[in-house]
C-alpha positions as CSV (number, residue, x, y, z in Angstrom):
1,M,11.4,-110.5,-133.7
2,C,10.5,-112.8,-130.8
3,T,10.5,-111.0,-127.5
4,S,10.6,-112.5,-124.1
5,T,7.4,-112.2,-122.0
6,T,9.3,-111.1,-119.0
7,T,11.2,-107.9,-118.4
8,P,14.9,-108.3,-117.3
9,G,15.5,-106.8,-113.9
10,K,18.6,-105.5,-112.2
11,G,21.7,-107.6,-112.9
12,S,20.6,-108.6,-116.4
13,I,23.2,-106.5,-118.2
14,V,25.3,-108.7,-120.5
15,K,29.0,-108.0,-119.9
16,A,31.7,-108.8,-122.3
17,G,32.7,-112.5,-121.9
18,D,29.6,-113.5,-120.1
19,A,28.5,-116.9,-121.2
20,M,25.0,-117.8,-122.1
21,G,23.5,-120.7,-120.2
22,F,23.8,-123.8,-122.3
23,K,23.0,-127.5,-122.0
24,Q,23.2,-130.2,-124.6
25,L,20.9,-133.2,-124.3
26,F,20.8,-136.4,-126.4
27,D,18.1,-138.8,-127.6
28,D,19.5,-142.3,-128.3
29,D,16.6,-143.4,-130.4
30,S,16.9,-140.7,-133.1
31,S,20.5,-139.6,-132.3
32,T,19.0,-136.1,-131.8
33,Y,20.6,-133.3,-129.8
34,T,18.3,-131.0,-127.9
35,Y,19.6,-127.7,-126.6
36,L,18.6,-125.6,-123.6
37,L,19.7,-122.0,-123.8
38,W,19.1,-119.4,-121.1
39,D,19.9,-116.0,-119.6
40,P,21.8,-116.7,-116.4
41,A,20.4,-113.5,-114.8
42,T,16.7,-113.8,-115.6
43,K,16.5,-117.6,-116.1
44,D,14.4,-117.0,-119.3
45,A,15.1,-119.9,-121.6
46,I,14.5,-121.5,-125.0
47,I,14.6,-125.2,-126.0
48,V,15.8,-126.1,-129.5
49,D,14.7,-129.3,-131.2
50,P,13.0,-131.1,-128.3
51,V,12.0,-134.8,-128.9
52,D,8.5,-136.0,-127.8
53,I,9.7,-139.0,-125.9
54,Q,12.2,-136.9,-123.9
55,V,9.8,-134.2,-122.7
56,D,9.8,-135.5,-119.1
57,R,13.6,-135.4,-119.0
58,D,13.6,-131.9,-120.4
59,L,11.1,-130.7,-117.8
60,K,13.2,-132.1,-115.0
61,E,16.3,-130.4,-116.4
62,M,14.5,-127.1,-116.5
63,E,13.1,-127.5,-113.0
64,A,16.6,-128.4,-111.6
65,L,18.1,-125.3,-113.3
66,G,15.2,-123.0,-112.3
67,L,14.4,-122.0,-115.8
68,H,11.3,-120.3,-117.2
69,L,10.8,-121.6,-120.8
70,V,9.7,-118.9,-123.2
71,Y,9.9,-120.6,-126.6
72,G,10.0,-124.1,-128.0
73,V,12.2,-123.7,-131.2
74,N,12.8,-126.0,-134.1
75,T,15.5,-125.9,-136.7
76,H,13.2,-127.6,-139.2
77,A,10.4,-130.2,-139.6
78,H,12.4,-133.3,-138.8
79,A,11.8,-136.6,-140.5
80,D,13.2,-138.9,-137.9
81,H,11.4,-138.0,-134.7
82,I,8.3,-136.0,-133.5
83,T,9.2,-132.7,-132.0
84,G,8.4,-132.3,-128.3
85,T,7.2,-128.8,-128.7
86,G,3.5,-129.7,-128.7
87,L,3.8,-131.7,-125.5
88,L,5.7,-129.0,-123.8
89,K,3.1,-126.4,-124.8
90,S,0.4,-128.6,-123.1
91,K,2.5,-128.8,-119.9
92,L,3.8,-125.2,-119.8
93,P,1.0,-122.6,-120.3
94,G,2.2,-119.6,-122.2
95,L,5.0,-121.4,-124.0
96,Q,5.1,-120.4,-127.7
97,S,6.3,-122.6,-130.6
98,V,8.8,-121.2,-133.2
99,I,9.7,-122.6,-136.7
100,A,10.6,-121.2,-140.1
101,E,7.9,-119.4,-142.0
102,A,9.4,-121.1,-145.1
103,S,8.6,-124.6,-143.7
104,R,4.9,-123.8,-143.9
105,A,4.4,-125.6,-140.6
106,K,1.9,-124.4,-138.1
107,A,3.5,-122.5,-135.1
108,D,2.7,-119.6,-132.8
109,I,5.6,-117.6,-134.2
110,P,6.9,-118.2,-137.8
111,V,10.4,-116.7,-138.2
112,R,12.6,-115.8,-141.1
113,H,16.2,-114.9,-141.8
114,G,17.5,-112.0,-139.7
115,D,14.9,-112.3,-136.9
116,K,16.1,-112.5,-133.3
117,I,14.7,-114.8,-130.7
118,V,15.1,-113.0,-127.4
119,F,15.1,-114.5,-123.9
120,G,15.9,-112.2,-121.0
121,S,18.8,-110.2,-122.2
122,R,20.2,-112.9,-124.5
123,S,19.3,-113.8,-128.0
124,V,20.0,-116.0,-131.0
125,T,19.8,-114.7,-134.6
126,V,17.9,-116.7,-137.2
127,R,19.9,-117.6,-140.3
128,A,18.0,-119.3,-143.2
129,T,20.0,-122.4,-144.3
130,P,17.7,-124.3,-146.7
131,G,18.9,-127.3,-148.6
132,H,18.2,-130.2,-146.3
133,T,14.6,-129.0,-146.3
134,E,13.1,-125.8,-147.6
135,G,12.6,-124.5,-144.1
136,C,15.9,-125.2,-142.4
137,L,17.2,-122.5,-140.0
138,S,20.4,-122.2,-138.0
139,Y,20.6,-120.1,-134.8
140,V,23.6,-118.0,-134.0
141,A,24.4,-117.0,-130.4
142,D,24.4,-113.3,-129.8
143,D,28.2,-113.3,-129.3
144,E,28.8,-115.7,-132.2
145,S,30.5,-118.1,-129.8
146,F,28.3,-121.0,-131.2
147,V,25.7,-121.8,-133.8
148,L,23.0,-124.5,-133.7
149,T,23.1,-125.7,-137.3
150,G,20.2,-128.3,-137.4
151,D,20.8,-130.7,-140.2
152,A,22.3,-128.1,-142.6
153,L,25.8,-128.7,-141.2
154,L,26.7,-131.8,-139.3
155,I,30.1,-132.7,-137.8
156,Q,32.1,-133.8,-140.8
157,G,28.9,-134.1,-142.9
158,C,25.6,-132.5,-143.7
159,G,21.9,-133.5,-143.9
160,R,20.6,-135.3,-146.9
161,T,18.9,-133.3,-149.7
162,D,16.6,-135.9,-151.4
163,F,13.2,-135.1,-149.9
164,Q,11.1,-132.3,-148.2
165,G,12.1,-129.8,-150.9
166,G,15.8,-130.5,-150.4
167,S,18.3,-129.2,-152.9
168,A,22.1,-129.9,-152.9
169,E,22.7,-126.6,-154.7
170,K,20.7,-124.6,-152.1
171,L,22.5,-126.4,-149.2
172,F,25.9,-125.7,-150.7
173,H,25.0,-122.0,-150.9
174,S,23.5,-121.9,-147.4
175,V,26.5,-123.4,-145.7
176,H,29.1,-121.3,-147.6
177,A,27.1,-118.0,-147.3
178,Q,25.6,-118.3,-143.8
179,L,27.8,-120.7,-141.8
180,F,31.3,-120.8,-143.2
181,T,31.3,-117.0,-142.9
182,L,31.2,-117.2,-139.1
183,P,34.5,-117.0,-137.2
184,D,36.7,-120.1,-137.3
185,E,36.4,-120.4,-133.5
186,T,32.5,-120.5,-133.5
187,I,31.4,-123.9,-132.1
188,V,29.2,-126.0,-134.3
189,Y,26.4,-127.8,-132.5
190,P,24.3,-129.9,-134.9
191,A,20.9,-131.5,-134.5
192,H,22.3,-135.0,-134.9
193,D,25.5,-137.1,-134.6
194,Y,25.8,-140.8,-135.0
195,K,29.3,-141.3,-133.8
196,G,29.2,-139.9,-130.3
197,R,30.7,-136.5,-131.2
198,T,29.1,-133.4,-129.5
199,S,30.5,-130.4,-131.3
200,S,33.0,-129.1,-133.8
201,K,34.6,-125.8,-134.8
202,M,33.6,-123.9,-137.9
203,G,37.3,-123.6,-139.0
204,D,37.7,-127.3,-138.9
205,E,34.5,-127.9,-140.9
206,K,35.7,-125.4,-143.5
207,K,39.0,-127.2,-143.9
208,T,38.1,-130.9,-143.4
209,N,34.3,-131.5,-143.9
210,P,34.5,-134.3,-146.5
211,R,31.3,-133.1,-148.3
212,L,31.5,-129.3,-148.1
213,G,35.0,-128.3,-146.9
214,G,38.5,-128.2,-148.2
215,G,37.6,-126.2,-151.3
216,K,34.9,-128.5,-152.6
217,T,33.1,-127.0,-155.6
218,K,29.3,-126.9,-155.9
219,E,29.5,-129.4,-158.7
220,E,31.5,-131.8,-156.6
221,F,29.1,-131.5,-153.7
222,V,26.1,-132.1,-155.9
223,E,27.7,-135.3,-157.2
224,I,28.5,-136.5,-153.7
225,M,24.9,-135.9,-152.6
226,K,23.5,-137.6,-155.7
227,N,25.3,-140.8,-154.9
228,L,24.6,-141.3,-151.2
229,N,21.9,-143.9,-151.7
230,L,20.5,-143.5,-148.2
231,A,17.6,-145.5,-146.8
232,Y,14.2,-143.9,-146.4
233,P,13.8,-142.6,-142.8
234,K,11.8,-145.1,-140.7
235,K,9.6,-142.5,-139.0
236,I,9.1,-140.0,-141.9
237,D,5.5,-140.9,-142.6
238,V,4.5,-140.2,-138.9
239,A,7.1,-137.6,-138.0
240,V,6.7,-135.1,-140.8
241,P,2.9,-134.6,-140.6
242,A,3.2,-134.2,-136.8
243,N,6.1,-131.8,-137.1
244,M,4.1,-129.7,-139.6
245,R,1.9,-129.0,-136.6
246,C,5.0,-128.5,-134.3
247,G,4.0,-131.7,-132.5
248,V,0.5,-130.6,-131.6
249,P,-1.8,-133.7,-131.7
250,D,-4.2,-133.9,-134.6
251,V,-7.5,-133.6,-132.9
252,A,-9.3,-134.5,-136.2
């Protein structure tokens, strides 16, 4: 379990219906969504999937909101951009990096399925959702109002499964066992979107996702993924090694 370094004071009780602080940010170059989540009472916060070239923007957003960043969290070791976690750590003493233990990436805190990342009196629960990569995680809000799905489940799509230990069979199981079991009203916030969409609802993805929804069988999904014929990611040879260090520069 990840525990906040600050102790919530008076007024930090979470009441039914209280919303977690939330802001979605976008990087045009990689079509990546970065998420700021925080406890409105204590202002303790986490950032999920930061992008290196957007760190200055993220710092300004946090300063404007009066946030104290506790953890820099990644859904997986991305292949299309370098995480901003390393740069954030250099600018914010005490910040700790978080990534899946299964990714075998270096981080201050490796997490696994069932762990909770706590900030103030709020938290997200870690769900292992491998398939796009071996170390993919999704993060479910403490009230299940939303889930950050990384590349496991995109809006009307999903991440590719042809490198970094990817497996269409594993991804099918992950989505059906860990994501489609959430309430239909749970909002889906992915790591990427290429058509200007910001979110979806789990019920809609279950019904209409062209790859995974509408009663698609595992065999049908595997066949779909086998025939995508996607181009090799432009930044993979630079991004993946850097992200295996959570964005910390290679001093060697």
